VEXDREN-2710 file (C-alpha; in Angstrom, 1 decimal):
% VEXDREN-2710
k/r/px/py/pz
1/UNK/-12.2/-33.3/2.0
2/UNK/-15.5/-31.4/2.6
3/UNK/-14.9/-28.9/5.4
4/UNK/-17.5/-27.7/7.9
5/UNK/-17.2/-24.0/8.5
6/UNK/-18.3/-24.0/12.1
7/UNK/-17.2/-20.4/12.6
8/UNK/-19.4/-19.5/9.7
9/UNK/-22.3/-21.4/11.3
10/UNK/-21.7/-19.7/14.6
11/UNK/-21.6/-16.2/12.9
12/UNK/-25.0/-16.9/11.4
13/UNK/-26.5/-17.9/14.8
14/UNK/-24.7/-14.9/16.5
15/UNK/-26.1/-12.4/13.9
16/UNK/-29.6/-13.7/14.6
17/UNK/-29.1/-13.6/18.4
18/UNK/-27.7/-10.1/18.3
19/UNK/-30.6/-8.9/16.1
20/UNK/-33.1/-10.4/18.6
21/UNK/-31.2/-8.8/21.6
22/UNK/-29.9/-5.6/20.0
23/UNK/-31.2/-3.3/22.6
24/UNK/-30.4/-5.5/25.5
25/UNK/-26.6/-5.2/25.9
26/UNK/-24.0/-2.5/25.5
27/UNK/-21.0/-2.9/23.2
28/UNK/-18.8/-3.7/26.2
29/UNK/-21.2/-6.4/27.4
30/UNK/-21.3/-8.0/23.9
31/UNK/-17.4/-8.3/24.1
32/UNK/-17.9/-10.5/27.2
33/UNK/-21.0/-12.4/25.9
34/UNK/-19.7/-13.5/22.4
35/UNK/-16.8/-15.7/23.7
36/UNK/-19.3/-17.4/26.1
37/UNK/-21.7/-18.0/23.2
38/UNK/-18.9/-19.4/21.1
39/UNK/-17.9/-21.8/23.9
40/UNK/-21.5/-22.9/24.3
41/UNK/-21.7/-23.4/20.6
42/UNK/-19.0/-26.0/20.8
43/UNK/-21.4/-28.2/22.8
44/UNK/-24.4/-27.5/20.6
45/UNK/-25.8/-30.2/18.4
46/UNK/-25.4/-29.4/14.7
47/UNK/-27.8/-31.4/12.5
48/UNK/-25.5/-31.2/9.5
49/UNK/-22.8/-33.4/11.2
50/UNK/-25.2/-35.1/13.7
51/UNK/-23.0/-34.1/16.7
52/UNK/-21.5/-31.1/18.4
53/UNK/-18.5/-29.3/16.9
54/UNK/-16.3/-30.6/19.7
55/UNK/-17.5/-34.2/19.1
56/UNK/-16.9/-33.8/15.4
57/UNK/-13.2/-33.3/15.9
58/UNK/-12.9/-35.6/18.9
59/UNK/-14.0/-38.5/16.6
60/UNK/-11.2/-37.9/14.1
61/UNK/-7.9/-39.7/14.1
62/UNK/-4.6/-37.7/14.4
63/UNK/-4.1/-37.9/10.7
64/UNK/-7.6/-36.7/10.0
65/UNK/-7.1/-33.7/12.3
66/UNK/-3.8/-32.8/10.5
67/UNK/-5.5/-33.2/7.1
68/UNK/-8.5/-31.1/8.2
69/UNK/-6.2/-28.3/9.4
70/UNK/-4.2/-28.5/6.2
71/UNK/-7.5/-28.2/4.2
72/UNK/-8.7/-25.2/6.2
73/UNK/-5.4/-23.4/5.4
74/UNK/-5.4/-24.4/1.7
75/UNK/-9.0/-23.2/1.2
76/UNK/-8.5/-20.1/3.4
77/UNK/-11.3/-21.1/5.7
78/UNK/-10.6/-20.1/9.3
79/UNK/-9.7/-23.1/11.5
80/UNK/-12.2/-23.3/14.3
81/UNK/-11.0/-23.1/17.9
82/UNK/-12.6/-26.4/18.5
83/UNK/-10.2/-28.0/15.9
84/UNK/-7.2/-26.4/17.4
85/UNK/-8.3/-27.3/21.0
86/UNK/-8.6/-30.9/20.0
87/UNK/-5.1/-30.9/18.4
88/UNK/-3.8/-29.3/21.6
89/UNK/-5.5/-31.9/23.8
90/UNK/-3.9/-34.7/21.7
91/UNK/-0.5/-33.0/21.8
92/UNK/0.4/-30.6/19.1
93/UNK/3.8/-32.2/18.2
94/UNK/2.4/-35.8/18.0
95/UNK/-0.5/-34.6/15.8
96/UNK/1.1/-32.0/13.6
97/UNK/4.7/-33.2/12.9
98/UNK/3.6/-34.6/9.5
99/UNK/2.3/-31.1/8.6
100/UNK/5.9/-29.8/9.0
101/UNK/6.8/-31.4/5.8
102/UNK/3.9/-30.1/3.8
103/UNK/4.5/-28.3/0.5
104/UNK/2.4/-25.4/1.6
105/UNK/4.6/-23.0/3.6
106/UNK/1.6/-21.5/5.3
107/UNK/0.7/-24.9/6.7
108/UNK/4.2/-25.5/7.9
109/UNK/4.3/-22.0/9.6
110/UNK/0.9/-22.7/11.2
111/UNK/2.1/-26.0/12.5
112/UNK/5.3/-24.5/14.0
113/UNK/3.2/-21.8/15.7
114/UNK/1.0/-24.5/17.3
115/UNK/3.9/-26.9/18.1
116/UNK/6.2/-24.2/19.3
117/UNK/9.2/-25.0/21.5
118/UNK/8.5/-28.7/21.9
119/UNK/11.4/-31.1/22.1
120/UNK/9.4/-33.8/20.3
121/UNK/9.6/-31.7/17.2
122/UNK/13.3/-31.0/17.3
123/UNK/14.2/-33.9/15.0
124/UNK/11.8/-32.7/12.4
125/UNK/13.0/-29.1/12.9
126/UNK/16.7/-30.2/12.3
127/UNK/15.6/-32.0/9.1
128/UNK/13.9/-28.9/7.8
129/UNK/17.0/-26.8/8.5
130/UNK/19.6/-29.2/7.1
131/UNK/17.6/-30.3/4.0
132/UNK/16.2/-26.9/3.0
133/UNK/12.7/-28.3/3.2
134/UNK/10.9/-25.0/3.6
135/UNK/11.2/-21.3/3.0
136/UNK/13.7/-19.1/4.7
137/UNK/11.1/-17.6/7.0
138/UNK/10.2/-21.0/8.4
139/UNK/13.8/-21.9/8.9
140/UNK/14.4/-18.6/10.7
141/UNK/11.5/-19.4/13.0
142/UNK/13.0/-22.8/13.9
143/UNK/16.4/-21.2/14.4
144/UNK/14.8/-18.7/16.9
145/UNK/13.5/-21.7/18.9
146/UNK/16.9/-23.4/18.8
147/UNK/18.7/-20.3/19.9
148/UNK/16.9/-20.6/23.2
149/UNK/18.4/-24.0/23.8
150/UNK/21.9/-23.4/22.3
151/UNK/23.7/-25.0/25.2
152/UNK/21.8/-28.2/25.3
153/UNK/21.9/-28.5/21.5
154/UNK/25.5/-27.5/21.2
155/UNK/27.0/-30.9/20.3
156/UNK/24.5/-31.6/17.6
157/UNK/24.8/-28.1/16.2
158/UNK/28.6/-28.3/16.0
159/UNK/28.4/-31.7/14.3
160/UNK/25.9/-30.4/11.8
161/UNK/28.1/-27.4/11.1
162/UNK/31.2/-29.5/10.6
163/UNK/29.3/-31.6/8.1
164/UNK/28.7/-28.4/6.1
165/UNK/24.9/-28.4/6.6
166/UNK/22.8/-25.2/7.2
167/UNK/26.0/-23.5/8.3
168/UNK/24.6/-20.0/8.7
169/UNK/21.8/-21.2/10.9
170/UNK/24.2/-23.3/12.9
171/UNK/26.5/-20.3/13.5
172/UNK/23.5/-18.2/14.6
173/UNK/22.6/-20.9/17.2
174/UNK/26.2/-21.3/18.4
175/UNK/26.5/-17.6/18.9
176/UNK/23.9/-18.0/21.7
177/UNK/25.8/-20.6/23.6
178/UNK/26.4/-19.3/27.2
179/UNK/29.0/-21.8/28.4
180/UNK/32.4/-20.7/27.2
181/UNK/34.0/-23.4/25.0
182/UNK/37.0/-23.1/22.7
183/UNK/35.4/-25.1/19.9
184/UNK/32.5/-22.7/19.7
185/UNK/34.7/-19.6/19.7
186/UNK/37.0/-21.1/17.1
187/UNK/34.1/-21.9/14.8
188/UNK/32.7/-18.4/15.1
189/UNK/36.1/-16.8/14.6
190/UNK/37.0/-19.0/11.6
191/UNK/33.7/-18.2/10.0
192/UNK/34.3/-14.4/10.5
193/UNK/37.8/-14.4/9.2
194/UNK/36.8/-16.4/6.1
195/UNK/35.6/-13.2/4.6
196/UNK/32.1/-14.4/3.8
197/UNK/29.0/-12.6/5.2
198/UNK/31.3/-10.5/7.3
199/UNK/28.7/-8.1/8.8
200/UNK/26.4/-10.9/10.0
201/UNK/29.2/-13.0/11.4
202/UNK/30.5/-10.0/13.2
203/UNK/27.1/-10.0/14.9
204/UNK/27.6/-13.6/15.9
205/UNK/30.8/-12.7/17.6
206/UNK/29.1/-9.9/19.4
207/UNK/26.3/-12.2/20.6
208/UNK/28.8/-14.8/21.8
209/UNK/30.6/-12.1/23.9
210/UNK/34.2/-13.3/23.9
211/UNK/36.5/-10.2/24.0
212/UNK/39.3/-12.1/22.3
213/UNK/37.5/-11.4/19.0
214/UNK/38.2/-7.6/19.3
215/UNK/41.6/-7.6/17.5
216/UNK/40.1/-9.4/14.5
217/UNK/37.1/-7.0/14.4
218/UNK/39.4/-3.9/14.8
219/UNK/41.6/-5.1/12.0
220/UNK/38.7/-5.7/9.7
221/UNK/37.0/-2.3/10.3
222/UNK/40.2/-0.7/9.1
223/UNK/39.6/-2.2/5.7
224/UNK/38.8/0.8/3.4
225/UNK/37.0/-1.3/0.9
226/UNK/34.1/-2.2/3.3
227/UNK/30.7/-0.5/2.8
228/UNK/28.6/1.5/5.2
229/UNK/26.4/-1.4/6.4
230/UNK/29.4/-3.6/7.0
231/UNK/31.2/-0.8/8.8
232/UNK/28.2/-0.2/11.1
233/UNK/27.9/-3.9/12.0
234/UNK/31.6/-4.1/12.8
235/UNK/31.4/-1.0/14.9
236/UNK/28.4/-2.4/16.8
237/UNK/30.2/-5.7/17.4
238/UNK/33.4/-3.9/18.7
239/UNK/31.3/-1.8/21.1
240/UNK/29.3/-4.8/22.3
241/UNK/32.6/-6.5/23.3
242/UNK/33.7/-3.4/25.2
243/UNK/36.0/-1.9/22.5
244/UNK/35.9/1.5/20.7
245/UNK/36.4/2.7/17.2
246/UNK/36.0/6.5/16.6
247/UNK/38.0/7.2/13.5
248/UNK/35.9/9.2/11.0
249/UNK/35.0/7.5/7.7
250/UNK/33.6/8.9/4.5
251/UNK/30.7/7.0/3.0
252/UNK/29.1/9.8/1.0
253/UNK/29.4/7.7/-2.2
254/UNK/28.1/4.5/-0.6
255/UNK/24.6/3.6/-1.9
256/UNK/23.4/2.2/1.4
257/UNK/24.6/5.4/3.2
258/UNK/22.8/7.6/0.7
259/UNK/19.6/5.5/1.2
260/UNK/19.8/5.8/5.0
261/UNK/20.5/9.6/4.8
262/UNK/17.6/10.1/2.4
263/UNK/15.3/8.2/4.9
264/UNK/16.6/10.3/7.8
265/UNK/15.8/13.5/5.8
266/UNK/12.3/12.3/5.0
267/UNK/11.7/11.4/8.6
268/UNK/12.8/14.9/9.8
269/UNK/10.6/16.6/7.2
270/UNK/7.6/14.5/8.4
271/UNK/8.2/15.3/12.0
272/UNK/8.6/19.0/11.1
273/UNK/5.2/19.0/9.3
274/UNK/3.5/17.3/12.3
275/UNK/4.9/19.9/14.7
END
């Protein structure tokens, strides 16, 4: 696909206009003028495409719009606002859902940013999560969206978890369920007591906010084999649920503790030099 770099064409026209009017406006005035010129450019006839930039994209099908956006990202040519505006006018989800399954992670991320929290994309989002169809950063972005709707998605999330799919993401979503329900608490508690990923799953219990988790957390924090990071996460979870744990612990030989202390020393030294 041959791309038209409308932003590049605009920059050329803008440079010429600014040269011709360099003594006419202040820097602050230019900040107001340039967006207006760009908007006007969208309705300006461009001989190369025999139409205006807005018309160029308006004539495309949904698939062509998605393919054009994909090509811009692949070739690292900025996607013009006129393209994004046309996609938005058609409906981001309807137009860009095919892009969610692209092999290019940057294209998937871009599509998610444009689609955002749109229920029409939830089916595709679940597919990405459960079939590991993209990078972890992308799946984390989707999880962030689903966390906002944990209660309404609860049944599907529980079902997905019980099937053994995307378990860690499902736990994170369930930890944000506001309505108290025994099934959710049991899933989060069983996941914590399994001994896997303890520090993260302690955080899930803290997020869910059920004080019944305190005894299990207090029992685990007494384990002398846990490291500094795990101890800190457990202590945070205990305090978040209204509990306390103040017994001194020695982590001077723990590599994570050593790294944190070294960073603290470095920060203090930098602040001392600044003062």
